[in-house]
C-alpha positions as CSV (number, residue, x, y, z in Angstrom):
1,M,120.5,75.2,97.6
2,S,121.5,74.8,94.0
3,A,120.6,77.6,91.6
4,W,118.0,77.0,88.9
5,H,119.1,76.9,85.3
6,G,116.9,76.7,82.3
7,Y,115.6,78.4,79.3
8,L,112.5,80.7,79.2
9,T,110.4,81.6,76.2
10,I,109.6,85.2,75.7
11,Q,105.9,85.3,75.0
12,Q,103.8,88.0,73.3
13,R,104.3,91.5,74.6
14,G,107.6,90.4,76.2
15,V,106.1,88.3,79.0
16,I,108.5,85.8,80.6
17,A,107.1,83.2,83.0
18,L,109.5,81.9,85.7
19,P,108.8,78.2,86.6
20,A,107.7,77.5,90.2
21,E,111.0,75.7,91.0
22,A,112.8,79.0,90.3
23,R,110.2,81.2,92.1
24,R,109.7,79.4,95.4
25,P,113.2,79.4,96.8
26,L,113.5,83.2,96.3
27,H,109.9,83.8,97.6
28,L,108.9,85.2,94.2
29,D,105.5,83.5,94.6
30,Q,104.4,86.1,97.1
31,P,101.9,88.9,96.2
32,G,103.5,92.2,95.2
33,V,106.9,90.8,94.4
34,Q,108.9,92.6,91.7
35,V,112.1,91.7,89.8
36,E,114.8,94.3,89.2
37,V,116.3,93.9,85.7
38,T,119.8,95.3,84.9
39,E,121.4,95.2,81.5
40,R,125.1,94.9,81.8
41,D,127.7,96.2,79.3
42,D,128.5,92.6,78.3
43,G,124.9,92.0,77.2
44,V,123.9,89.9,80.3
45,L,120.5,90.6,81.8
46,E,120.6,90.3,85.6
47,L,117.3,89.6,87.4
48,R,117.2,90.4,91.2
49,P,114.2,89.6,93.4
50,S,112.7,92.7,95.0
51,L,110.4,91.6,97.8
52,P,108.0,94.1,99.4
53,V,109.3,92.7,102.7
54,P,112.8,91.1,102.6
55,A,112.4,87.3,103.2
56,D,114.5,87.3,106.3
57,Q,112.2,89.9,107.9
58,A,108.9,88.3,107.0
59,W,108.5,86.9,110.5
60,F,108.1,90.4,111.8
61,W,105.2,91.1,109.6
62,T,103.1,88.1,110.5
63,E,99.7,88.9,112.1
64,R,100.7,87.4,115.4
65,R,103.8,89.5,115.7
66,Q,102.1,92.7,114.6
67,Q,99.4,92.1,117.2
68,R,102.1,91.8,119.9
69,E,103.7,95.0,118.6
70,R,100.4,96.8,119.0
71,E,100.1,95.5,122.6
72,V,103.5,96.9,123.4
73,D,102.6,100.2,121.8
74,E,99.5,100.3,124.1
75,H,101.6,99.6,127.2
76,V,104.0,102.4,126.2
77,A,101.2,104.8,125.5
78,A,99.6,104.0,128.9
79,G,102.9,104.5,130.7
80,R,103.1,100.9,131.8
81,V,106.8,100.6,131.2
82,E,109.9,100.8,133.4
83,V,113.2,102.3,132.2
84,H,116.4,100.9,133.6
85,E,119.6,103.0,133.7
86,S,121.9,100.0,133.5
87,T,122.0,96.3,132.8
88,D,122.5,95.6,136.5
89,D,119.3,97.5,137.4
90,F,117.4,95.6,134.7
91,L,118.7,92.2,136.0
92,E,117.8,93.1,139.6
93,H,114.3,94.0,138.4
94,L,114.0,90.6,136.6
95,A,115.2,88.8,139.7
96,A,112.6,90.6,141.9
97,L,109.9,89.7,139.4
98,A,111.0,86.0,139.4
99,G,111.0,86.0,143.2
100,A,107.4,87.5,143.3
101,L,106.2,84.7,140.9
102,A,107.8,81.9,142.9
C-alpha cells in the first residue's frame, strides 16, 4: 500500500477534510473514529488514526461473532463445559467425540 500524499485546505473554524482515498485504507470512514494530533518540536503535525476498535480486531466485534460469544457464555453459565488438565486429556476427549460421531 502506498501512502497518500496531498494538500488539504483548512476551512472555516479549522476544519480539515481528508479525501476518501486517504480515509479508506486506514478505516477512517467508520463511525466514531478519531484522529490523534501531535505537534512535534520541529513544527510537524502528526496525525494518527484512533479507531474505537483496532482494525485488526474488528472481526471479533461483528454481530455473528458476538452472538457466538454469547452462546459460549450461556454454556459456561449453565455448566455445560469440560475442563481438561492436560493437552493429552483434551486430545483423548476429542478422539472420543470423533468416534461417537462416526
